[in-house]
PDB file as gemmi writes it, atoms N, CA and C in Angstrom:
CRYST1    1.000    1.000    1.000  90.00  90.00  90.00 P 1                      
ATOM      1  N   GLY A   1     126.059 153.673  -2.587  1.00  0.00           N  
ATOM      2  CA  GLY A   1     124.767 153.808  -3.127  1.00  0.00           C  
ATOM      3  C   GLY A   1     123.581 152.978  -2.879  1.00  0.00           C  
ATOM      4  N   PHE A   2     122.870 152.813  -3.833  1.00  0.00           N  
ATOM      5  CA  PHE A   2     121.897 151.814  -3.159  1.00  0.00           C  
ATOM      6  C   PHE A   2     120.952 151.483  -4.569  1.00  0.00           C  
ATOM      7  N   VAL A   3     120.047 150.487  -4.212  1.00  0.00           N  
ATOM      8  CA  VAL A   3     119.205 150.179  -6.020  1.00  0.00           C  
ATOM      9  C   VAL A   3     117.714 150.410  -5.092  1.00  0.00           C  
ATOM     10  N   LEU A   4     116.801 150.758  -5.841  1.00  0.00           N  
ATOM     11  CA  LEU A   4     115.146 150.956  -5.410  1.00  0.00           C  
ATOM     12  C   LEU A   4     114.878 149.999  -6.513  1.00  0.00           C  
ATOM     13  N   GLU A   5     113.901 148.850  -6.217  1.00  0.00           N  
ATOM     14  CA  GLU A   5     113.416 148.052  -7.443  1.00  0.00           C  
ATOM     15  C   GLU A   5     112.280 148.683  -7.495  1.00  0.00           C  
ATOM     16  N   GLN A   6     111.662 148.266  -8.758  1.00  0.00           N  
ATOM     17  CA  GLN A   6     110.064 148.619  -9.012  1.00  0.00           C  
ATOM     18  C   GLN A   6     109.347 147.772  -8.175  1.00  0.00           C  
ATOM     19  N   ASN A   7     107.978 148.166  -7.569  1.00  0.00           N  
ATOM     20  CA  ASN A   7     107.244 147.693  -6.731  1.00  0.00           C  
ATOM     21  C   ASN A   7     106.619 146.536  -7.437  1.00  0.00           C  
ATOM     22  N   TYR A   8     106.269 145.281  -6.660  1.00  0.00           N  
ATOM     23  CA  TYR A   8     105.410 144.417  -7.207  1.00  0.00           C  
ATOM     24  C   TYR A   8     104.359 143.699  -6.320  1.00  0.00           C  
ATOM     25  N   PRO A   9     103.094 143.410  -6.848  1.00  0.00           N  
ATOM     26  CA  PRO A   9     102.974 143.496  -8.410  1.00  0.00           C  
ATOM     27  C   PRO A   9     102.518 144.763  -8.540  1.00  0.00           C  
ATOM     28  N   ASN A  10     102.302 145.417  -9.815  1.00  0.00           N  
ATOM     29  CA  ASN A  10     102.082 146.828 -10.047  1.00  0.00           C  
ATOM     30  C   ASN A  10     101.431 146.617 -11.412  1.00  0.00           C  
ATOM     31  N   PRO A  11     100.250 147.059 -11.449  1.00  0.00           N  
ATOM     32  CA  PRO A  11      99.197 147.718 -10.714  1.00  0.00           C  
ATOM     33  C   PRO A  11      99.018 146.789  -9.384  1.00  0.00           C  
ATOM     34  N   PHE A  12      98.617 147.313  -8.277  1.00  0.00           N  
ATOM     35  CA  PHE A  12      98.354 146.245  -7.089  1.00  0.00           C  
ATOM     36  C   PHE A  12      97.123 146.832  -6.486  1.00  0.00           C  
ATOM     37  N   ASN A  13      96.572 145.789  -5.524  1.00  0.00           N  
ATOM     38  CA  ASN A  13      95.447 146.007  -4.817  1.00  0.00           C  
ATOM     39  C   ASN A  13      95.058 144.870  -4.014  1.00  0.00           C  
ATOM     40  N   PRO A  14      95.390 144.554  -2.629  1.00  0.00           N  
ATOM     41  CA  PRO A  14      95.273 146.109  -1.663  1.00  0.00           C  
ATOM     42  C   PRO A  14      96.705 146.218  -1.264  1.00  0.00           C  
ATOM     43  N   GLN A  15      97.812 145.436  -1.580  1.00  0.00           N  
ATOM     44  CA  GLN A  15      98.995 145.916  -1.031  1.00  0.00           C  
ATOM     45  C   GLN A  15     100.189 145.114  -2.141  1.00  0.00           C  
ATOM     46  N   THR A  16     101.498 145.933  -2.038  1.00  0.00           N  
ATOM     47  CA  THR A  16     102.443 145.722  -3.137  1.00  0.00           C  
ATOM     48  C   THR A  16     103.940 145.496  -2.294  1.00  0.00           C  
ATOM     49  N   THR A  17     104.685 145.008  -2.671  1.00  0.00           N  
ATOM     50  CA  THR A  17     106.169 144.832  -1.975  1.00  0.00           C  
ATOM     51  C   THR A  17     106.978 146.025  -2.796  1.00  0.00           C  
ATOM     52  N   ILE A  18     108.001 146.613  -1.829  1.00  0.00           N  
ATOM     53  CA  ILE A  18     108.961 147.522  -2.571  1.00  0.00           C  
ATOM     54  C   ILE A  18     110.305 146.952  -1.914  1.00  0.00           C  
ATOM     55  N   GLU A  19     111.221 146.678  -2.591  1.00  0.00           N  
ATOM     56  CA  GLU A  19     112.595 146.130  -2.370  1.00  0.00           C  
ATOM     57  C   GLU A  19     113.724 147.137  -2.597  1.00  0.00           C  
ATOM     58  N   TYR A  20     114.581 147.100  -1.812  1.00  0.00           N  
ATOM     59  CA  TYR A  20     115.991 147.950  -2.355  1.00  0.00           C  
ATOM     60  C   TYR A  20     117.012 147.557  -1.149  1.00  0.00           C  
ATOM     61  N   SER A  21     118.126 147.728  -2.009  1.00  0.00           N  
ATOM     62  CA  SER A  21     119.539 147.629  -1.243  1.00  0.00           C  
ATOM     63  C   SER A  21     120.122 148.453  -0.875  1.00  0.00           C  
ATOM     64  N   LEU A  22     121.040 148.388   0.031  1.00  0.00           N  
ATOM     65  CA  LEU A  22     121.836 149.607   0.436  1.00  0.00           C  
ATOM     66  C   LEU A  22     123.409 148.909   0.503  1.00  0.00           C  
ATOM     67  N   GLN A  23     124.416 149.671  -0.188  1.00  0.00           N  
ATOM     68  CA  GLN A  23     125.463 149.135  -0.408  1.00  0.00           C  
ATOM     69  C   GLN A  23     126.312 149.233   1.074  1.00  0.00           C  
ATOM     70  N   GLN A  24     125.774 150.488   1.782  1.00  0.00           N  
ATOM     71  CA  GLN A  24     126.698 150.846   3.185  1.00  0.00           C  
ATOM     72  C   GLN A  24     125.172 151.069   4.202  1.00  0.00           C  
ATOM     73  N   ALA A  25     125.522 150.901   5.506  1.00  0.00           N  
ATOM     74  CA  ALA A  25     124.332 151.314   6.527  1.00  0.00           C  
ATOM     75  C   ALA A  25     124.118 152.858   6.541  1.00  0.00           C  
ATOM     76  N   GLY A  26     123.221 153.076   6.781  1.00  0.00           N  
ATOM     77  CA  GLY A  26     123.165 154.440   7.108  1.00  0.00           C  
ATOM     78  C   GLY A  26     121.573 154.907   7.265  1.00  0.00           C  
ATOM     79  N   ASP A  27     121.183 156.235   7.319  1.00  0.00           N  
ATOM     80  CA  ASP A  27     119.860 156.601   7.596  1.00  0.00           C  
ATOM     81  C   ASP A  27     119.013 156.675   6.301  1.00  0.00           C  
ATOM     82  N   VAL A  28     117.938 156.272   6.382  1.00  0.00           N  
ATOM     83  CA  VAL A  28     117.067 156.040   5.196  1.00  0.00           C  
ATOM     84  C   VAL A  28     115.668 156.214   5.500  1.00  0.00           C  
ATOM     85  N   SER A  29     115.163 156.801   4.342  1.00  0.00           N  
ATOM     86  CA  SER A  29     113.703 156.949   4.230  1.00  0.00           C  
ATOM     87  C   SER A  29     112.686 157.023   3.074  1.00  0.00           C  
ATOM     88  N   LEU A  30     111.958 156.167   3.422  1.00  0.00           N  
ATOM     89  CA  LEU A  30     110.940 155.541   2.279  1.00  0.00           C  
ATOM     90  C   LEU A  30     109.552 156.135   2.417  1.00  0.00           C  
ATOM     91  N   GLN A  31     109.251 157.219   1.361  1.00  0.00           N  
ATOM     92  CA  GLN A  31     107.843 157.710   1.691  1.00  0.00           C  
ATOM     93  C   GLN A  31     107.134 157.499   0.288  1.00  0.00           C  
ATOM     94  N   VAL A  32     105.881 157.416   0.480  1.00  0.00           N  
ATOM     95  CA  VAL A  32     104.624 157.163  -0.601  1.00  0.00           C  
ATOM     96  C   VAL A  32     104.224 158.518  -0.367  1.00  0.00           C  
ATOM     97  N   TYR A  33     103.772 159.260  -2.055  1.00  0.00           N  
ATOM     98  CA  TYR A  33     103.396 160.231  -2.206  1.00  0.00           C  
ATOM     99  C   TYR A  33     102.080 160.201  -2.963  1.00  0.00           C  
ATOM    100  N   SER A  34     101.091 160.816  -3.050  1.00  0.00           N  
ATOM    101  CA  SER A  34     100.093 161.205  -3.935  1.00  0.00           C  
ATOM    102  C   SER A  34     100.448 161.724  -5.202  1.00  0.00           C  
ATOM    103  N   VAL A  35      99.491 161.719  -6.252  1.00  0.00           N  
ATOM    104  CA  VAL A  35     100.004 162.350  -7.376  1.00  0.00           C  
ATOM    105  C   VAL A  35     100.052 163.846  -7.330  1.00  0.00           C  
ATOM    106  N   THR A  36      99.479 164.407  -6.261  1.00  0.00           N  
ATOM    107  CA  THR A  36      99.488 165.793  -5.792  1.00  0.00           C  
ATOM    108  C   THR A  36     100.726 166.103  -5.145  1.00  0.00           C  
ATOM    109  N   GLY A  37     101.453 165.189  -4.867  1.00  0.00           N  
ATOM    110  CA  GLY A  37     102.655 165.415  -3.881  1.00  0.00           C  
ATOM    111  C   GLY A  37     102.512 165.485  -2.652  1.00  0.00           C  
ATOM    112  N   GLN A  38     101.201 165.258  -2.006  1.00  0.00           N  
ATOM    113  CA  GLN A  38     101.085 164.984  -0.684  1.00  0.00           C  
ATOM    114  C   GLN A  38     101.583 163.859   0.125  1.00  0.00           C  
ATOM    115  N   ARG A  39     102.258 163.827   1.126  1.00  0.00           N  
ATOM    116  CA  ARG A  39     102.886 162.417   1.627  1.00  0.00           C  
ATOM    117  C   ARG A  39     101.536 161.592   2.034  1.00  0.00           C  
ATOM    118  N   VAL A  40     101.554 160.406   1.773  1.00  0.00           N  
ATOM    119  CA  VAL A  40     100.374 159.570   2.303  1.00  0.00           C  
ATOM    120  C   VAL A  40     100.958 158.605   3.489  1.00  0.00           C  
ATOM    121  N   GLN A  41     102.238 158.128   3.417  1.00  0.00           N  
ATOM    122  CA  GLN A  41     102.818 157.306   4.173  1.00  0.00           C  
ATOM    123  C   GLN A  41     104.286 157.113   4.317  1.00  0.00           C  
ATOM    124  N   THR A  42     104.655 157.129   5.483  1.00  0.00           N  
ATOM    125  CA  THR A  42     106.117 156.944   5.656  1.00  0.00           C  
ATOM    126  C   THR A  42     106.487 155.621   6.021  1.00  0.00           C  
ATOM    127  N   LEU A  43     107.149 154.584   4.986  1.00  0.00           N  
ATOM    128  CA  LEU A  43     107.349 153.259   5.268  1.00  0.00           C  
ATOM    129  C   LEU A  43     108.659 153.033   6.349  1.00  0.00           C  
ATOM    130  N   VAL A  44     109.537 153.679   6.136  1.00  0.00           N  
ATOM    131  CA  VAL A  44     110.855 153.622   6.749  1.00  0.00           C  
ATOM    132  C   VAL A  44     111.341 154.759   7.056  1.00  0.00           C  
ATOM    133  N   GLN A  45     111.806 155.011   8.321  1.00  0.00           N  
ATOM    134  CA  GLN A  45     112.527 156.218   8.697  1.00  0.00           C  
ATOM    135  C   GLN A  45     113.635 155.873   9.790  1.00  0.00           C  
ATOM    136  N   GLY A  46     114.808 155.985   9.447  1.00  0.00           N  
ATOM    137  CA  GLY A  46     115.715 155.529  10.384  1.00  0.00           C  
ATOM    138  C   GLY A  46     117.152 154.942  10.068  1.00  0.00           C  
ATOM    139  N   HIS A  47     117.815 154.732  10.791  1.00  0.00           N  
ATOM    140  CA  HIS A  47     119.006 153.772  10.445  1.00  0.00           C  
ATOM    141  C   HIS A  47     118.909 152.223   9.993  1.00  0.00           C  
ATOM    142  N   GLN A  48     119.460 151.819   8.990  1.00  0.00           N  
ATOM    143  CA  GLN A  48     119.457 150.505   8.577  1.00  0.00           C  
ATOM    144  C   GLN A  48     120.913 150.007   8.128  1.00  0.00           C  
ATOM    145  N   PRO A  49     120.788 148.569   8.308  1.00  0.00           N  
ATOM    146  CA  PRO A  49     122.248 147.819   7.735  1.00  0.00           C  
ATOM    147  C   PRO A  49     122.347 147.842   6.376  1.00  0.00           C  
ATOM    148  N   ALA A  50     123.449 147.703   6.005  1.00  0.00           N  
ATOM    149  CA  ALA A  50     123.892 147.405   4.590  1.00  0.00           C  
ATOM    150  C   ALA A  50     122.894 146.130   4.079  1.00  0.00           C  
ATOM    151  N   GLY A  51     122.705 145.930   3.085  1.00  0.00           N  
ATOM    152  CA  GLY A  51     122.120 144.801   2.301  1.00  0.00           C  
ATOM    153  C   GLY A  51     120.528 144.716   1.739  1.00  0.00           C  
ATOM    154  N   LYS A  52     120.025 143.642   1.537  1.00  0.00           N  
ATOM    155  CA  LYS A  52     118.687 143.921   0.791  1.00  0.00           C  
ATOM    156  C   LYS A  52     117.389 144.224   1.984  1.00  0.00           C  
ATOM    157  N   HIS A  53     116.494 144.898   1.551  1.00  0.00           N  
ATOM    158  CA  HIS A  53     115.421 145.107   2.606  1.00  0.00           C  
ATOM    159  C   HIS A  53     114.070 145.002   1.667  1.00  0.00           C  
ATOM    160  N   SER A  54     113.342 144.424   2.459  1.00  0.00           N  
ATOM    161  CA  SER A  54     111.655 144.456   1.511  1.00  0.00           C  
ATOM    162  C   SER A  54     110.617 144.863   2.639  1.00  0.00           C  
ATOM    163  N   ILE A  55     109.716 145.696   1.938  1.00  0.00           N  
ATOM    164  CA  ILE A  55     108.550 146.292   2.738  1.00  0.00           C  
ATOM    165  C   ILE A  55     107.337 145.999   1.944  1.00  0.00           C  
ATOM    166  N   VAL A  56     106.107 145.622   2.684  1.00  0.00           N  
ATOM    167  CA  VAL A  56     104.869 145.834   2.178  1.00  0.00           C  
ATOM    168  C   VAL A  56     104.097 146.982   2.542  1.00  0.00           C  
ATOM    169  N   PHE A  57     103.671 147.484   1.325  1.00  0.00           N  
ATOM    170  CA  PHE A  57     102.534 148.837   1.305  1.00  0.00           C  
ATOM    171  C   PHE A  57     101.381 148.423   1.327  1.00  0.00           C  
ATOM    172  N   LYS A  58     100.831 148.547   2.259  1.00  0.00           N  
ATOM    173  CA  LYS A  58      99.152 148.344   2.381  1.00  0.00           C  
ATOM    174  C   LYS A  58      98.548 149.720   1.943  1.00  0.00           C  
ATOM    175  N   ALA A  59      97.587 149.789   0.914  1.00  0.00           N  
ATOM    176  CA  ALA A  59      97.046 150.919   0.340  1.00  0.00           C  
ATOM    177  C   ALA A  59      96.029 151.428   1.343  1.00  0.00           C  
ATOM    178  N   VAL A  60      97.042 151.967   2.482  1.00  0.00           N  
ATOM    179  CA  VAL A  60      96.187 153.137   3.263  1.00  0.00           C  
ATOM    180  C   VAL A  60      96.995 153.931   4.047  1.00  0.00           C  
ATOM    181  N   ASP A  61      96.530 155.201   4.178  1.00  0.00           N  
ATOM    182  CA  ASP A  61      97.563 156.468   4.592  1.00  0.00           C  
ATOM    183  C   ASP A  61      97.932 156.135   6.257  1.00  0.00           C  
ATOM    184  N   GLU A  62      98.517 157.174   6.572  1.00  0.00           N  
ATOM    185  CA  GLU A  62      99.184 157.204   7.959  1.00  0.00           C  
ATOM    186  C   GLU A  62      98.017 157.074   9.000  1.00  0.00           C  
ATOM    187  N   SER A  63      96.779 157.342   8.601  1.00  0.00           N  
ATOM    188  CA  SER A  63      95.751 157.333   9.568  1.00  0.00           C  
ATOM    189  C   SER A  63      94.920 155.978   9.571  1.00  0.00           C  
ATOM    190  N   GLY A  64      95.367 155.373   8.673  1.00  0.00           N  
ATOM    191  CA  GLY A  64      94.671 153.791   8.480  1.00  0.00           C  
ATOM    192  C   GLY A  64      93.457 154.039   7.392  1.00  0.00           C  
ATOM    193  N   GLU A  65      93.263 154.865   7.005  1.00  0.00           N  
ATOM    194  CA  GLU A  65      92.387 155.277   5.987  1.00  0.00           C  
ATOM    195  C   GLU A  65      92.616 154.542   4.491  1.00  0.00           C  
ATOM    196  N   ALA A  66      91.659 154.119   3.918  1.00  0.00           N  
ATOM    197  CA  ALA A  66      91.980 153.438   2.437  1.00  0.00           C  
ATOM    198  C   ALA A  66      92.204 154.390   1.582  1.00  0.00           C  
ATOM    199  N   LEU A  67      93.436 154.344   0.661  1.00  0.00           N  
ATOM    200  CA  LEU A  67      93.390 155.368  -0.613  1.00  0.00           C  
ATOM    201  C   LEU A  67      92.726 154.917  -1.784  1.00  0.00           C  
ATOM    202  N   PRO A  68      92.652 155.795  -2.368  1.00  0.00           N  
ATOM    203  CA  PRO A  68      91.906 155.992  -3.427  1.00  0.00           C  
ATOM    204  C   PRO A  68      92.499 154.988  -5.034  1.00  0.00           C  
ATOM    205  N   SER A  69      91.884 154.496  -5.832  1.00  0.00           N  
ATOM    206  CA  SER A  69      92.475 154.374  -7.072  1.00  0.00           C  
ATOM    207  C   SER A  69      93.616 155.080  -7.560  1.00  0.00           C  
ATOM    208  N   GLY A  70      94.282 155.049  -8.307  1.00  0.00           N  
ATOM    209  CA  GLY A  70      95.402 156.223  -8.937  1.00  0.00           C  
ATOM    210  C   GLY A  70      96.858 155.719  -8.990  1.00  0.00           C  
ATOM    211  N   LEU A  71      97.555 157.018  -9.225  1.00  0.00           N  
ATOM    212  CA  LEU A  71      99.017 156.995  -9.416  1.00  0.00           C  
ATOM    213  C   LEU A  71      99.669 157.285  -8.077  1.00  0.00           C  
ATOM    214  N   TYR A  72     100.676 156.611  -7.552  1.00  0.00           N  
ATOM    215  CA  TYR A  72     101.345 156.974  -6.265  1.00  0.00           C  
ATOM    216  C   TYR A  72     102.722 156.998  -6.987  1.00  0.00           C  
ATOM    217  N   PHE A  73     103.596 157.527  -6.041  1.00  0.00           N  
ATOM    218  CA  PHE A  73     105.155 157.819  -6.023  1.00  0.00           C  
ATOM    219  C   PHE A  73     105.575 157.362  -4.680  1.00  0.00           C  
ATOM    220  N   TYR A  74     106.885 156.491  -5.032  1.00  0.00           N  
ATOM    221  CA  TYR A  74     107.417 156.076  -3.521  1.00  0.00           C  
ATOM    222  C   TYR A  74     109.149 156.583  -3.638  1.00  0.00           C  
ATOM    223  N   THR A  75     109.679 157.404  -2.913  1.00  0.00           N  
ATOM    224  CA  THR A  75     110.769 157.984  -2.948  1.00  0.00           C  
ATOM    225  C   THR A  75     111.792 157.235  -1.799  1.00  0.00           C  
ATOM    226  N   LEU A  76     112.783 156.637  -2.163  1.00  0.00           N  
ATOM    227  CA  LEU A  76     113.767 156.511  -1.065  1.00  0.00           C  
ATOM    228  C   LEU A  76     115.130 157.344  -1.041  1.00  0.00           C  
ATOM    229  N   THR A  77     115.324 157.587   0.190  1.00  0.00           N  
ATOM    230  CA  THR A  77     116.429 158.636   0.294  1.00  0.00           C  
ATOM    231  C   THR A  77     117.279 158.108   1.226  1.00  0.00           C  
ATOM    232  N   HIS A  78     118.326 157.702   0.676  1.00  0.00           N  
ATOM    233  CA  HIS A  78     119.898 157.625   1.597  1.00  0.00           C  
ATOM    234  C   HIS A  78     121.161 158.124   1.491  1.00  0.00           C  
ATOM    235  N   GLY A  79     121.338 158.799   2.458  1.00  0.00           N  
ATOM    236  CA  GLY A  79     122.427 160.076   2.670  1.00  0.00           C  
ATOM    237  C   GLY A  79     121.643 161.177   1.818  1.00  0.00           C  
ATOM    238  N   SER A  80     122.508 161.769   1.007  1.00  0.00           N  
ATOM    239  CA  SER A  80     122.172 162.900  -0.020  1.00  0.00           C  
ATOM    240  C   SER A  80     121.463 162.526  -1.234  1.00  0.00           C  
ATOM    241  N   GLN A  81     121.352 161.268  -1.594  1.00  0.00           N  
ATOM    242  CA  GLN A  81     120.902 160.830  -2.939  1.00  0.00           C  
ATOM    243  C   GLN A  81     119.058 160.375  -2.535  1.00  0.00           C  
ATOM    244  N   SER A  82     118.502 160.268  -3.670  1.00  0.00           N  
ATOM    245  CA  SER A  82     117.068 159.884  -3.406  1.00  0.00           C  
ATOM    246  C   SER A  82     116.716 159.367  -5.032  1.00  0.00           C  
ATOM    247  N   VAL A  83     115.604 158.489  -5.211  1.00  0.00           N  
ATOM    248  CA  VAL A  83     115.212 157.760  -6.135  1.00  0.00           C  
ATOM    249  C   VAL A  83     113.798 157.765  -6.112  1.00  0.00           C  
ATOM    250  N   THR A  84     112.950 158.084  -6.786  1.00  0.00           N  
ATOM    251  CA  THR A  84     111.528 158.133  -6.867  1.00  0.00           C  
ATOM    252  C   THR A  84     111.195 156.996  -8.093  1.00  0.00           C  
ATOM    253  N   LYS A  85     110.099 156.214  -7.820  1.00  0.00           N  
ATOM    254  CA  LYS A  85     109.435 155.464  -8.680  1.00  0.00           C  
ATOM    255  C   LYS A  85     108.050 155.522  -8.652  1.00  0.00           C  
ATOM    256  N   LYS A  86     107.126 154.819  -9.586  1.00  0.00           N  
ATOM    257  CA  LYS A  86     105.435 155.096  -9.737  1.00  0.00           C  
ATOM    258  C   LYS A  86     105.044 153.871  -9.512  1.00  0.00           C  
ATOM    259  N   MET A  87     103.822 153.693  -9.007  1.00  0.00           N  
ATOM    260  CA  MET A  87     103.120 152.732  -8.863  1.00  0.00           C  
ATOM    261  C   MET A  87     101.576 152.934  -8.682  1.00  0.00           C  
ATOM    262  N   ILE A  88     100.675 151.833  -9.322  1.00  0.00           N  
ATOM    263  CA  ILE A  88      99.324 152.077  -9.449  1.00  0.00           C  
ATOM    264  C   ILE A  88      98.718 151.300  -8.626  1.00  0.00           C  
ATOM    265  N   LEU A  89      97.347 151.746  -7.828  1.00  0.00           N  
ATOM    266  CA  LEU A  89      96.723 151.306  -7.196  1.00  0.00           C  
ATOM    267  C   LEU A  89      95.266 151.171  -8.213  1.00  0.00           C  
ATOM    268  N   ALA A  90      94.787 150.095  -8.338  1.00  0.00           N  
ATOM    269  CA  ALA A  90      93.771 149.812  -9.266  1.00  0.00           C  
ATOM    270  C   ALA A  90      92.777 148.805  -8.469  1.00  0.00           C  
ATOM    271  N   LYS A  91      91.734 149.490  -8.015  1.00  0.00           N  
ATOM    272  CA  LYS A  91      90.542 148.736  -7.048  1.00  0.00           C  
ATOM    273  C   LYS A  91      89.658 148.333  -8.188  1.00  0.00           C  
TER     274      LYS A  91                                                      
END                                                                             
């Protein structure tokens, strides 16, 4: 398995940190979605070793455009399991 932590700070502006731990190495995907379900950014995609990982999410989409204030979701998928948590961008 794995553990996905709550981002901090939350609410955030202009960036937040997302941490997660993997018990085993494997393929990992960490995606950020808008409240409408649109993917706004892929933070991690690929094989990662077991252990603790940390990534900083800056409030921009994949094209570098600033995101509006609001509720966002981040989903970590490892193998066949996934976990989603909420975060708030407050400008």
